[in-house]
A tleap script that builds the chain and sets N, CA, C and O, in Angstrom:
source leaprc.protein.ff14SB
mol = sequence {
  NMET HIE GLU GLU HIE SER LEU SER GLU LYS
  TYR MET LYS PHE LEU LEU ALA ARG SER MET
  ARG THR GLN ALA ASP LEU VAL ASP GLN LEU
  PHE ASN SER CYS GLU LYS ARG LEU ALA ARG
  ILE LEU LEU LEU LEU ALA GLU PHE GLY GLU
  PRO GLY LYS PRO GLU PRO PHE ILE PRO ARG
  ILE THR GLN GLU THR LEU ALA ALA MET VAL
  GLY THR THR ARG SER ARG VAL SER PHE PHE
  MET ASN ARG PHE ARG LYS LEU GLY LEU ILE
  GLU TYR SER GLY ARG ILE ARG VAL HIE LYS
  SER LEU ILE ASN VAL ILE LEU TYR ASP HIE
  PHE THR GLU LEU GLU SER CYS PHE ASN ASP
  GLY VAL SER GLU ASP SER VAL GLN GLU PRO
  LEU LEU MET CARG
}
set mol.1.N position { 0.820 -1.187 0.000 }
set mol.1.CA position { 0.000 0.000 0.000 }
set mol.1.C position { 0.872 1.263 0.000 }
set mol.1.O position { 0.532 2.263 -0.632 }
set mol.2.N position { 1.995 1.202 0.714 }
set mol.2.CA position { 2.869 2.373 0.777 }
set mol.2.C position { 3.513 2.648 -0.581 }
set mol.2.O position { 3.764 3.801 -0.932 }
set mol.3.N position { 3.774 1.602 -1.328 }
set mol.3.CA position { 4.433 1.763 -2.618 }
set mol.3.C position { 3.431 2.062 -3.737 }
set mol.3.O position { 3.779 2.727 -4.713 }
set mol.4.N position { 2.232 1.594 -3.610 }
set mol.4.CA position { 1.193 1.784 -4.624 }
set mol.4.C position { 0.262 2.918 -4.206 }
set mol.4.O position { -0.824 2.678 -3.679 }
set mol.5.N position { 0.690 4.142 -4.443 }
set mol.5.CA position { -0.089 5.301 -4.009 }
set mol.5.C position { -1.438 5.395 -4.724 }
set mol.5.O position { -2.430 5.785 -4.108 }
set mol.6.N position { -1.491 5.050 -5.995 }
set mol.6.CA position { -2.761 5.137 -6.721 }
set mol.6.C position { -3.764 4.112 -6.178 }
set mol.6.O position { -4.949 4.419 -6.044 }
set mol.7.N position { -3.302 2.913 -5.871 }
set mol.7.CA position { -4.172 1.899 -5.281 }
set mol.7.C position { -4.619 2.329 -3.886 }
set mol.7.O position { -5.786 2.178 -3.527 }
set mol.8.N position { -3.705 2.851 -3.124 }
set mol.8.CA position { -4.011 3.331 -1.781 }
set mol.8.C position { -5.064 4.441 -1.822 }
set mol.8.O position { -5.979 4.464 -0.999 }
set mol.9.N position { -4.931 5.348 -2.771 }
set mol.9.CA position { -5.882 6.447 -2.911 }
set mol.9.C position { -7.276 5.937 -3.293 }
set mol.9.O position { -8.279 6.394 -2.745 }
set mol.10.N position { -7.334 4.992 -4.230 }
set mol.10.CA position { -8.617 4.417 -4.636 }
set mol.10.C position { -9.276 3.673 -3.478 }
set mol.10.O position { -10.490 3.757 -3.289 }
set mol.11.N position { -8.482 2.955 -2.717 }
set mol.11.CA position { -9.009 2.211 -1.578 }
set mol.11.C position { -9.567 3.160 -0.517 }
set mol.11.O position { -10.627 2.897 0.051 }
set mol.12.N position { -8.875 4.238 -0.250 }
set mol.12.CA position { -9.343 5.220 0.735 }
set mol.12.C position { -10.637 5.892 0.265 }
set mol.12.O position { -11.535 6.135 1.071 }
set mol.13.N position { -10.735 6.192 -1.027 }
set mol.13.CA position { -11.967 6.761 -1.575 }
set mol.13.C position { -13.134 5.790 -1.403 }
set mol.13.O position { -14.243 6.188 -1.045 }
set mol.14.N position { -12.862 4.507 -1.666 }
set mol.14.CA position { -13.884 3.487 -1.500 }
set mol.14.C position { -14.342 3.412 -0.046 }
set mol.14.O position { -15.543 3.376 0.222 }
set mol.15.N position { -13.399 3.386 0.893 }
set mol.15.CA position { -13.752 3.314 2.309 }
set mol.15.C position { -14.549 4.534 2.756 }
set mol.15.O position { -15.502 4.403 3.524 }
set mol.16.N position { -14.174 5.702 2.290 }
set mol.16.CA position { -14.889 6.923 2.643 }
set mol.16.C position { -16.306 6.914 2.076 }
set mol.16.O position { -17.256 7.281 2.768 }
set mol.17.N position { -16.447 6.501 0.834 }
set mol.17.CA position { -17.778 6.430 0.220 }
set mol.17.C position { -18.657 5.423 0.948 }
set mol.17.O position { -19.842 5.675 1.166 }
set mol.18.N position { -18.088 4.294 1.320 }
set mol.18.CA position { -18.861 3.291 2.054 }
set mol.18.C position { -19.263 3.793 3.431 }
set mol.18.O position { -20.384 3.549 3.877 }
set mol.19.N position { -18.373 4.482 4.098 }
set mol.19.CA position { -18.680 5.052 5.408 }
set mol.19.C position { -19.802 6.090 5.314 }
set mol.19.O position { -20.698 6.128 6.157 }
set mol.20.N position { -19.739 6.920 4.290 }
set mol.20.CA position { -20.785 7.935 4.101 }
set mol.20.C position { -22.124 7.274 3.794 }
set mol.20.O position { -23.158 7.729 4.283 }
set mol.21.N position { -22.127 6.216 2.999 }
set mol.21.CA position { -23.365 5.498 2.671 }
set mol.21.C position { -23.955 4.854 3.929 }
set mol.21.O position { -25.171 4.869 4.125 }
set mol.22.N position { -23.091 4.289 4.781 }
set mol.22.CA position { -23.551 3.671 6.017 }
set mol.22.C position { -24.175 4.710 6.943 }
set mol.22.O position { -25.208 4.448 7.560 }
set mol.23.N position { -23.560 5.882 7.047 }
set mol.23.CA position { -24.117 6.954 7.869 }
set mol.23.C position { -25.458 7.427 7.316 }
set mol.23.O position { -26.395 7.661 8.080 }
set mol.24.N position { -25.556 7.569 5.994 }
set mol.24.CA position { -26.818 7.990 5.369 }
set mol.24.C position { -27.906 6.949 5.599 }
set mol.24.O position { -29.063 7.303 5.829 }
set mol.25.N position { -27.547 5.668 5.539 }
set mol.25.CA position { -28.516 4.601 5.794 }
set mol.25.C position { -29.019 4.642 7.236 }
set mol.25.O position { -30.206 4.434 7.485 }
set mol.26.N position { -28.137 4.903 8.168 }
set mol.26.CA position { -28.521 4.989 9.581 }
set mol.26.C position { -29.463 6.165 9.826 }
set mol.26.O position { -30.486 6.016 10.494 }
set mol.27.N position { -29.123 7.320 9.291 }
set mol.27.CA position { -29.991 8.492 9.437 }
set mol.27.C position { -31.344 8.229 8.789 }
set mol.27.O position { -32.381 8.598 9.341 }
set mol.28.N position { -31.340 7.595 7.627 }
set mol.28.CA position { -32.571 7.253 6.923 }
set mol.28.C position { -33.437 6.325 7.772 }
set mol.28.O position { -34.648 6.523 7.868 }
set mol.29.N position { -32.830 5.324 8.381 }
set mol.29.CA position { -33.567 4.359 9.202 }
set mol.29.C position { -34.146 5.019 10.446 }
set mol.29.O position { -35.242 4.665 10.880 }
set mol.30.N position { -33.431 5.964 11.017 }
set mol.30.CA position { -33.881 6.600 12.248 }
set mol.30.C position { -34.969 7.648 12.034 }
set mol.30.O position { -35.869 7.776 12.865 }
set mol.31.N position { -34.904 8.393 10.946 }
set mol.31.CA position { -35.754 9.569 10.816 }
set mol.31.C position { -36.804 9.510 9.710 }
set mol.31.O position { -37.668 10.385 9.661 }
set mol.32.N position { -36.768 8.534 8.835 }
set mol.32.CA position { -37.710 8.498 7.722 }
set mol.32.C position { -38.686 7.334 7.841 }
set mol.32.O position { -38.379 6.310 8.452 }
set mol.33.N position { -39.850 7.503 7.256 }
set mol.33.CA position { -40.872 6.464 7.243 }
set mol.33.C position { -40.466 5.342 6.290 }
set mol.33.O position { -39.545 5.495 5.488 }
set mol.34.N position { -41.166 4.217 6.391 }
set mol.34.CA position { -40.919 3.086 5.483 }
set mol.34.C position { -41.076 3.523 4.038 }
set mol.34.O position { -40.307 3.120 3.165 }
set mol.35.N position { -42.070 4.342 3.800 }
set mol.35.CA position { -42.370 4.818 2.449 }
set mol.35.C position { -41.201 5.601 1.860 }
set mol.35.O position { -40.816 5.381 0.711 }
set mol.36.N position { -40.642 6.509 2.643 }
set mol.36.CA position { -39.498 7.295 2.167 }
set mol.36.C position { -38.268 6.419 1.993 }
set mol.36.O position { -37.499 6.600 1.049 }
set mol.37.N position { -38.082 5.467 2.905 }
set mol.37.CA position { -36.921 4.576 2.778 }
set mol.37.C position { -37.026 3.735 1.518 }
set mol.37.O position { -36.026 3.523 0.833 }
set mol.38.N position { -38.223 3.252 1.201 }
set mol.38.CA position { -38.413 2.482 -0.029 }
set mol.38.C position { -38.149 3.352 -1.252 }
set mol.38.O position { -37.486 2.914 -2.192 }
set mol.39.N position { -38.657 4.572 -1.248 }
set mol.39.CA position { -38.417 5.486 -2.367 }
set mol.39.C position { -36.919 5.726 -2.542 }
set mol.39.O position { -36.415 5.732 -3.665 }
set mol.40.N position { -36.212 5.923 -1.436 }
set mol.40.CA position { -34.765 6.157 -1.494 }
set mol.40.C position { -34.035 4.944 -2.061 }
set mol.40.O position { -33.148 5.091 -2.902 }
set mol.41.N position { -34.401 3.755 -1.607 }
set mol.41.CA position { -33.764 2.527 -2.101 }
set mol.41.C position { -34.006 2.362 -3.597 }
set mol.41.O position { -33.090 2.014 -4.342 }
set mol.42.N position { -35.241 2.612 -4.041 }
set mol.42.CA position { -35.545 2.485 -5.469 }
set mol.42.C position { -34.734 3.485 -6.289 }
set mol.42.O position { -34.228 3.148 -7.359 }
set mol.43.N position { -34.611 4.706 -5.790 }
set mol.43.CA position { -33.816 5.715 -6.501 }
set mol.43.C position { -32.334 5.339 -6.526 }
set mol.43.O position { -31.661 5.529 -7.539 }
set mol.44.N position { -31.831 4.809 -5.419 }
set mol.44.CA position { -30.427 4.383 -5.393 }
set mol.44.C position { -30.191 3.227 -6.363 }
set mol.44.O position { -29.182 3.200 -7.068 }
set mol.45.N position { -31.116 2.280 -6.398 }
set mol.45.CA position { -30.965 1.156 -7.319 }
set mol.45.C position { -31.045 1.600 -8.777 }
set mol.45.O position { -30.409 1.005 -9.648 }
set mol.46.N position { -31.829 2.649 -9.040 }
set mol.46.CA position { -31.935 3.181 -10.401 }
set mol.46.C position { -30.799 4.144 -10.719 }
set mol.46.O position { -30.706 4.656 -11.835 }
set mol.47.N position { -29.942 4.387 -9.740 }
set mol.47.CA position { -28.766 5.249 -9.876 }
set mol.47.C position { -29.119 6.687 -10.189 }
set mol.47.O position { -28.393 7.350 -10.930 }
set mol.48.N position { -30.218 7.186 -9.640 }
set mol.48.CA position { -30.528 8.607 -9.759 }
set mol.48.C position { -29.558 9.380 -8.887 }
set mol.48.O position { -29.189 8.928 -7.803 }
set mol.49.N position { -29.149 10.536 -9.357 }
set mol.49.CA position { -28.194 11.356 -8.624 }
set mol.49.C position { -26.750 10.995 -8.905 }
set mol.49.O position { -25.842 11.680 -8.434 }
set mol.50.N position { -26.523 9.954 -9.648 }
set mol.50.CA position { -25.170 9.565 -10.023 }
set mol.50.C position { -24.788 10.292 -11.307 }
set mol.50.O position { -25.660 10.640 -12.104 }
set mol.51.N position { -23.504 10.523 -11.512 }
set mol.51.CA position { -23.076 11.151 -12.758 }
set mol.51.C position { -23.440 10.284 -13.956 }
set mol.51.O position { -23.419 9.055 -13.882 }
set mol.52.N position { -23.766 10.930 -15.038 }
set mol.52.CA position { -24.136 10.185 -16.236 }
set mol.52.C position { -25.637 9.975 -16.301 }
set mol.52.O position { -26.393 10.474 -15.467 }
set mol.53.N position { -26.040 9.241 -17.287 }
set mol.53.CA position { -27.461 9.004 -17.508 }
set mol.53.C position { -27.990 7.948 -16.538 }
set mol.53.O position { -27.409 6.867 -16.436 }
set mol.54.N position { -29.079 8.239 -15.824 }
set mol.54.CA position { -29.615 7.248 -14.895 }
set mol.54.C position { -30.261 6.077 -15.641 }
set mol.54.O position { -30.784 6.240 -16.744 }
set mol.55.N position { -30.216 4.934 -15.039 }
set mol.55.CA position { -30.855 3.740 -15.586 }
set mol.55.C position { -32.251 3.646 -14.997 }
set mol.55.O position { -32.392 3.415 -13.796 }
set mol.56.N position { -33.297 3.819 -15.816 }
set mol.56.CA position { -34.647 3.841 -15.255 }
set mol.56.C position { -35.128 2.482 -14.754 }
set mol.56.O position { -35.986 2.434 -13.872 }
set mol.57.N position { -34.608 1.378 -15.286 }
set mol.57.CA position { -35.002 0.050 -14.832 }
set mol.57.C position { -34.004 -0.443 -13.809 }
set mol.57.O position { -32.793 -0.385 -14.026 }
set mol.58.N position { -34.514 -0.926 -12.697 }
set mol.58.CA position { -33.602 -1.470 -11.699 }
set mol.58.C position { -33.448 -2.963 -11.948 }
set mol.58.O position { -34.307 -3.575 -12.583 }
set mol.59.N position { -32.378 -3.550 -11.462 }
set mol.59.CA position { -32.197 -4.994 -11.634 }
set mol.59.C position { -33.364 -5.749 -10.984 }
set mol.59.O position { -34.023 -5.240 -10.078 }
set mol.60.N position { -33.599 -6.962 -11.463 }
set mol.60.CA position { -34.682 -7.775 -10.883 }
set mol.60.C position { -34.410 -7.973 -9.396 }
set mol.60.O position { -33.311 -8.343 -8.983 }
set mol.61.N position { -35.451 -7.715 -8.608 }
set mol.61.CA position { -35.320 -7.811 -7.156 }
set mol.61.C position { -36.677 -8.212 -6.590 }
set mol.61.O position { -37.717 -7.780 -7.087 }
set mol.62.N position { -36.660 -9.025 -5.569 }
set mol.62.CA position { -37.916 -9.463 -4.970 }
set mol.62.C position { -38.390 -8.459 -3.926 }
set mol.62.O position { -37.614 -7.653 -3.414 }
set mol.63.N position { -39.673 -8.530 -3.627 }
set mol.63.CA position { -40.213 -7.662 -2.576 }
set mol.63.C position { -39.630 -8.030 -1.214 }
set mol.63.O position { -39.489 -7.167 -0.348 }
set mol.64.N position { -39.297 -9.284 -1.020 }
set mol.64.CA position { -38.668 -9.701 0.238 }
set mol.64.C position { -37.310 -9.026 0.414 }
set mol.64.O position { -36.964 -8.580 1.508 }
set mol.65.N position { -36.548 -8.958 -0.675 }
set mol.65.CA position { -35.240 -8.308 -0.620 }
set mol.65.C position { -35.393 -6.816 -0.363 }
set mol.65.O position { -34.663 -6.242 0.446 }
set mol.66.N position { -36.349 -6.183 -1.057 }
set mol.66.CA position { -36.608 -4.761 -0.807 }
set mol.66.C position { -37.024 -4.540 0.640 }
set mol.66.O position { -36.588 -3.576 1.270 }
set mol.67.N position { -37.862 -5.423 1.172 }
set mol.67.CA position { -38.311 -5.294 2.562 }
set mol.67.C position { -37.130 -5.370 3.525 }
set mol.67.O position { -37.064 -4.608 4.489 }
set mol.68.N position { -36.207 -6.279 3.268 }
set mol.68.CA position { -35.019 -6.388 4.117 }
set mol.68.C position { -34.164 -5.130 4.025 }
set mol.68.O position { -33.609 -4.680 5.028 }
set mol.69.N position { -34.058 -4.566 2.836 }
set mol.69.CA position { -33.260 -3.354 2.655 }
set mol.69.C position { -33.909 -2.151 3.347 }
set mol.69.O position { -33.213 -1.290 3.885 }
set mol.70.N position { -35.225 -2.099 3.331 }
set mol.70.CA position { -35.965 -0.982 3.916 }
set mol.70.C position { -36.110 -1.150 5.425 }
set mol.70.O position { -36.153 -0.164 6.162 }
set mol.71.N position { -36.186 -2.395 5.883 }
set mol.71.CA position { -36.385 -2.656 7.296 }
set mol.71.C position { -37.861 -2.737 7.639 }
set mol.71.O position { -38.296 -2.219 8.668 }
set mol.72.N position { -38.629 -3.386 6.779 }
set mol.72.CA position { -40.064 -3.532 6.996 }
set mol.72.C position { -40.501 -4.891 6.465 }
set mol.72.O position { -39.665 -5.730 6.130 }
set mol.73.N position { -41.799 -5.103 6.390 }
set mol.73.CA position { -42.318 -6.383 5.910 }
set mol.73.C position { -42.577 -6.344 4.412 }
set mol.73.O position { -42.668 -5.271 3.815 }
set mol.74.N position { -42.697 -7.529 3.805 }
set mol.74.CA position { -42.990 -7.611 2.384 }
set mol.74.C position { -44.355 -7.017 2.076 }
set mol.74.O position { -44.533 -6.393 1.029 }
set mol.75.N position { -45.316 -7.198 2.964 }
set mol.75.CA position { -46.654 -6.659 2.711 }
set mol.75.C position { -46.650 -5.134 2.669 }
set mol.75.O position { -47.387 -4.536 1.886 }
set mol.76.N position { -45.825 -4.498 3.506 }
set mol.76.CA position { -45.706 -3.028 3.483 }
set mol.76.C position { -45.057 -2.567 2.179 }
set mol.76.O position { -45.477 -1.571 1.591 }
set mol.77.N position { -44.036 -3.291 1.733 }
set mol.77.CA position { -43.389 -2.957 0.468 }
set mol.77.C position { -44.399 -3.077 -0.661 }
set mol.77.O position { -44.465 -2.206 -1.528 }
set mol.78.N position { -45.186 -4.145 -0.661 }
set mol.78.CA position { -46.211 -4.344 -1.684 }
set mol.78.C position { -47.214 -3.197 -1.665 }
set mol.78.O position { -47.597 -2.686 -2.717 }
set mol.79.N position { -47.639 -2.794 -0.473 }
set mol.79.CA position { -48.590 -1.683 -0.329 }
set mol.79.C position { -48.024 -0.395 -0.933 }
set mol.79.O position { -48.699 0.278 -1.712 }
set mol.80.N position { -46.791 -0.058 -0.573 }
set mol.80.CA position { -46.184 1.179 -1.073 }
set mol.80.C position { -45.876 1.100 -2.560 }
set mol.80.O position { -46.001 2.100 -3.267 }
set mol.81.N position { -45.472 -0.078 -3.053 }
set mol.81.CA position { -45.203 -0.234 -4.482 }
set mol.81.C position { -46.487 -0.011 -5.281 }
set mol.81.O position { -46.464 0.652 -6.318 }
set mol.82.N position { -47.598 -0.556 -4.805 }
set mol.82.CA position { -48.878 -0.340 -5.481 }
set mol.82.C position { -49.276 1.130 -5.438 }
set mol.82.O position { -49.807 1.659 -6.414 }
set mol.83.N position { -49.023 1.785 -4.320 }
set mol.83.CA position { -49.320 3.210 -4.201 }
set mol.83.C position { -48.467 4.017 -5.179 }
set mol.83.O position { -48.976 4.896 -5.874 }
set mol.84.N position { -47.174 3.717 -5.231 }
set mol.84.CA position { -46.287 4.419 -6.164 }
set mol.84.C position { -46.733 4.189 -7.605 }
set mol.84.O position { -46.687 5.103 -8.429 }
set mol.85.N position { -47.162 2.969 -7.902 }
set mol.85.CA position { -47.609 2.656 -9.261 }
set mol.85.C position { -48.886 3.423 -9.600 }
set mol.85.O position { -48.998 3.961 -10.701 }
set mol.86.N position { -49.841 3.485 -8.686 }
set mol.86.CA position { -51.099 4.205 -8.931 }
set mol.86.C position { -50.856 5.692 -9.179 }
set mol.86.O position { -51.585 6.326 -9.942 }
set mol.87.N position { -49.842 6.237 -8.539 }
set mol.87.CA position { -49.510 7.653 -8.705 }
set mol.87.C position { -48.599 7.911 -9.897 }
set mol.87.O position { -48.268 9.062 -10.183 }
set mol.88.N position { -48.188 6.852 -10.598 }
set mol.88.CA position { -47.341 7.018 -11.777 }
set mol.88.C position { -45.888 7.293 -11.451 }
set mol.88.O position { -45.150 7.797 -12.298 }
set mol.89.N position { -45.459 6.970 -10.229 }
set mol.89.CA position { -44.071 7.200 -9.827 }
set mol.89.C position { -43.164 6.060 -10.280 }
set mol.89.O position { -41.965 6.256 -10.479 }
set mol.90.N position { -43.737 4.877 -10.442 }
set mol.90.CA position { -42.999 3.726 -10.948 }
set mol.90.C position { -43.905 2.946 -11.897 }
set mol.90.O position { -45.124 3.114 -11.894 }
set mol.91.N position { -43.294 2.105 -12.696 }
set mol.91.CA position { -44.008 1.114 -13.493 }
set mol.91.C position { -43.471 -0.233 -13.052 }
set mol.91.O position { -42.271 -0.391 -12.828 }
set mol.92.N position { -44.354 -1.190 -12.929 }
set mol.92.CA position { -43.940 -2.469 -12.385 }
set mol.92.C position { -44.612 -3.589 -13.161 }
set mol.92.O position { -45.775 -3.907 -12.911 }
set mol.93.N position { -43.904 -4.179 -14.084 }
set mol.93.CA position { -44.392 -5.361 -14.799 }
set mol.93.C position { -43.192 -6.259 -15.059 }
set mol.93.O position { -42.600 -6.230 -16.138 }
set mol.94.N position { -42.852 -7.032 -14.084 }
set mol.94.CA position { -41.653 -7.869 -14.172 }
set mol.94.C position { -40.436 -7.155 -13.643 }
set mol.94.O position { -39.810 -7.605 -12.683 }
set mol.95.N position { -40.097 -6.044 -14.266 }
set mol.95.CA position { -38.999 -5.190 -13.791 }
set mol.95.C position { -39.570 -3.856 -13.368 }
set mol.95.O position { -40.608 -3.429 -13.873 }
set mol.96.N position { -38.904 -3.207 -12.456 }
set mol.96.CA position { -39.373 -1.934 -11.932 }
set mol.96.C position { -38.716 -0.800 -12.707 }
set mol.96.O position { -37.493 -0.745 -12.832 }
set mol.97.N position { -39.539 0.100 -13.224 }
set mol.97.CA position { -39.037 1.302 -13.883 }
set mol.97.C position { -39.350 2.478 -12.959 }
set mol.97.O position { -40.502 2.702 -12.587 }
set mol.98.N position { -38.316 3.217 -12.597 }
set mol.98.CA position { -38.443 4.326 -11.663 }
set mol.98.C position { -38.490 5.630 -12.440 }
set mol.98.O position { -37.638 5.887 -13.290 }
set mol.99.N position { -39.494 6.456 -12.144 }
set mol.99.CA position { -39.601 7.771 -12.763 }
set mol.99.C position { -38.960 8.816 -11.845 }
set mol.99.O position { -38.946 8.668 -10.623 }
set mol.100.N position { -38.441 9.855 -12.452 }
set mol.100.CA position { -37.760 10.898 -11.680 }
set mol.100.C position { -38.664 11.537 -10.639 }
set mol.100.O position { -38.182 12.034 -9.621 }
set mol.101.N position { -39.963 11.529 -10.883 }
set mol.101.CA position { -40.901 12.163 -9.948 }
set mol.101.C position { -40.917 11.478 -8.583 }
set mol.101.O position { -41.418 12.056 -7.618 }
set mol.102.N position { -40.383 10.263 -8.479 }
set mol.102.CA position { -40.331 9.572 -7.187 }
set mol.102.C position { -39.478 10.341 -6.185 }
set mol.102.O position { -39.674 10.211 -4.977 }
set mol.103.N position { -38.552 11.127 -6.668 }
set mol.103.CA position { -37.693 11.899 -5.758 }
set mol.103.C position { -38.504 12.910 -4.939 }
set mol.103.O position { -38.075 13.315 -3.858 }
set mol.104.N position { -39.667 13.318 -5.445 }
set mol.104.CA position { -40.520 14.248 -4.693 }
set mol.104.C position { -41.009 13.649 -3.390 }
set mol.104.O position { -41.264 14.383 -2.435 }
set mol.105.N position { -41.145 12.335 -3.328 }
set mol.105.CA position { -41.560 11.670 -2.092 }
set mol.105.C position { -40.532 11.933 -1.003 }
set mol.105.O position { -40.887 12.113 0.162 }
set mol.106.N position { -39.273 11.954 -1.374 }
set mol.106.CA position { -38.195 12.146 -0.402 }
set mol.106.C position { -37.942 13.618 -0.113 }
set mol.106.O position { -37.844 14.018 1.047 }
set mol.107.N position { -37.838 14.415 -1.152 }
set mol.107.CA position { -37.416 15.798 -0.983 }
set mol.107.C position { -38.465 16.727 -0.400 }
set mol.107.O position { -38.159 17.572 0.442 }
set mol.108.N position { -39.688 16.569 -0.843 }
set mol.108.CA position { -40.685 17.583 -0.512 }
set mol.108.C position { -41.857 17.084 0.302 }
set mol.108.O position { -42.795 17.845 0.540 }
set mol.109.N position { -41.841 15.849 0.734 }
set mol.109.CA position { -43.007 15.268 1.398 }
set mol.109.C position { -44.244 15.473 0.558 }
set mol.109.O position { -45.355 15.580 1.079 }
set mol.110.N position { -44.046 15.527 -0.757 }
set mol.110.CA position { -45.137 15.771 -1.696 }
set mol.110.C position { -46.182 14.671 -1.620 }
set mol.110.O position { -47.350 14.894 -1.936 }
set mol.111.N position { -45.770 13.509 -1.210 }
set mol.111.CA position { -46.661 12.364 -1.211 }
set mol.111.C position { -47.786 12.515 -0.204 }
set mol.111.O position { -48.881 11.995 -0.421 }
set mol.112.N position { -47.537 13.220 0.897 }
set mol.112.CA position { -48.557 13.344 1.934 }
set mol.112.C position { -49.781 14.087 1.434 }
set mol.112.O position { -50.880 13.859 1.940 }
set mol.113.N position { -49.625 14.978 0.447 }
set mol.113.CA position { -50.766 15.682 -0.121 }
set mol.113.C position { -51.660 14.734 -0.903 }
set mol.113.O position { -52.877 14.919 -0.941 }
set mol.114.N position { -51.075 13.725 -1.523 }
set mol.114.CA position { -51.822 12.784 -2.349 }
set mol.114.C position { -52.370 11.619 -1.545 }
set mol.114.O position { -53.177 10.838 -2.049 }
set mol.115.N position { -51.936 11.499 -0.294 }
set mol.115.CA position { -52.282 10.365 0.533 }
set mol.115.C position { -53.776 10.254 0.797 }
set mol.115.O position { -54.301 9.148 0.931 }
set mol.116.N position { -54.464 11.386 0.874 }
set mol.116.CA position { -55.877 11.360 1.200 }
set mol.116.C position { -56.693 10.627 0.141 }
set mol.116.O position { -57.805 10.179 0.420 }
set mol.117.N position { -56.159 10.500 -1.061 }
set mol.117.CA position { -56.853 9.765 -2.124 }
set mol.117.C position { -57.003 8.293 -1.763 }
set mol.117.O position { -57.923 7.632 -2.245 }
set mol.118.N position { -56.112 7.770 -0.923 }
set mol.118.CA position { -56.087 6.342 -0.669 }
set mol.118.C position { -56.595 5.958 0.713 }
set mol.118.O position { -57.164 4.879 0.880 }
set mol.119.N position { -56.400 6.818 1.707 }
set mol.119.CA position { -56.700 6.421 3.082 }
set mol.119.C position { -57.600 7.404 3.809 }
set mol.119.O position { -57.582 7.441 5.040 }
set mol.120.N position { -58.360 8.175 3.121 }
set mol.120.CA position { -59.199 9.190 3.750 }
set mol.120.C position { -58.375 10.093 4.664 }
set mol.120.O position { -58.831 10.491 5.736 }
set mol.121.N position { -57.145 10.414 4.223 }
set mol.121.CA position { -56.296 11.332 4.970 }
set mol.121.C position { -55.522 10.696 6.095 }
set mol.121.O position { -54.818 11.406 6.814 }
set mol.122.N position { -55.612 9.389 6.286 }
set mol.122.CA position { -54.920 8.716 7.376 }
set mol.122.C position { -53.732 7.964 6.817 }
set mol.122.O position { -53.886 7.097 5.957 }
set mol.123.N position { -52.552 8.292 7.301 }
set mol.123.CA position { -51.341 7.613 6.870 }
set mol.123.C position { -51.279 6.235 7.503 }
set mol.123.O position { -51.688 6.052 8.650 }
set mol.124.N position { -50.764 5.262 6.753 }
set mol.124.CA position { -50.622 3.914 7.278 }
set mol.124.C position { -49.597 3.876 8.418 }
set mol.124.O position { -49.672 3.008 9.288 }
set mol.125.N position { -48.647 4.806 8.417 }
set mol.125.CA position { -47.615 4.825 9.441 }
set mol.125.C position { -48.006 5.706 10.621 }
set mol.125.O position { -47.301 5.732 11.629 }
set mol.126.N position { -49.112 6.424 10.512 }
set mol.126.CA position { -49.454 7.370 11.563 }
set mol.126.C position { -50.148 6.667 12.716 }
set mol.126.O position { -50.771 5.619 12.546 }
set mol.127.N position { -50.028 7.260 13.884 }
set mol.127.CA position { -50.701 6.768 15.071 }
set mol.127.C position { -51.777 7.774 15.395 }
set mol.127.O position { -51.507 8.972 15.487 }
set mol.128.N position { -52.998 7.297 15.570 }
set mol.128.CA position { -54.093 8.203 15.855 }
set mol.128.C position { -54.522 8.072 17.304 }
set mol.128.O position { -54.437 7.002 17.905 }
set mol.129.N position { -54.975 9.165 17.837 }
set mol.129.CA position { -55.524 9.176 19.192 }
set mol.129.C position { -56.861 8.455 19.162 }
set mol.129.O position { -57.618 8.621 18.205 }
set mol.130.N position { -57.176 7.662 20.173 }
set mol.130.CA position { -58.494 7.031 20.200 }
set mol.130.C position { -59.567 8.065 20.478 }
set mol.130.O position { -59.330 9.045 21.184 }
set mol.131.N position { -60.740 7.842 19.923 }
set mol.131.CA position { -61.857 8.740 20.170 }
set mol.131.C position { -62.398 8.482 21.562 }
set mol.131.O position { -62.621 7.334 21.947 }
set mol.132.N position { -62.606 9.540 22.309 }
set mol.132.CA position { -63.149 9.419 23.650 }
set mol.132.C position { -64.643 9.644 23.597 }
set mol.132.O position { -65.106 10.632 23.025 }
set mol.133.N position { -65.383 8.760 24.174 }
set mol.133.CA position { -66.848 8.900 24.215 }
set mol.133.C position { -67.220 9.678 25.455 }
set mol.133.O position { -66.749 9.380 26.552 }
set mol.134.N position { -68.060 10.668 25.281 }
set mol.134.CA position { -68.482 11.488 26.427 }
set mol.134.C position { -69.897 11.231 26.778 }
set mol.134.O position { -70.419 11.833 27.717 }
savepdb mol mol.pdb
quit
């Protein structure tokens, strides 16, 4: 490593990038909903935000694998994937095609405005106060 400075430099860049990704994953897990984490994973798999042209189709992946990556159940992933598809954020027929508009779910909480179309304004991740009878 001491003699191969170019290899050493590439290795250090790799370690730094991996460390930054691990920190971003931890912050994502602590502060974001399952829905946002799934959107982020789909965007990362589609390589949005990377230099060059993004690949709109992600590699074949099961909902179980996505659930493990997000930290939730397969049924929740299925629910959010169907929601994303209904809103035109993704296309899903064998392979998943990610549209750039999916980034709005992460950046602007834009999705919460559209949520009332599906749940009468109640988020699946939200906790509601019980109604008190008087």
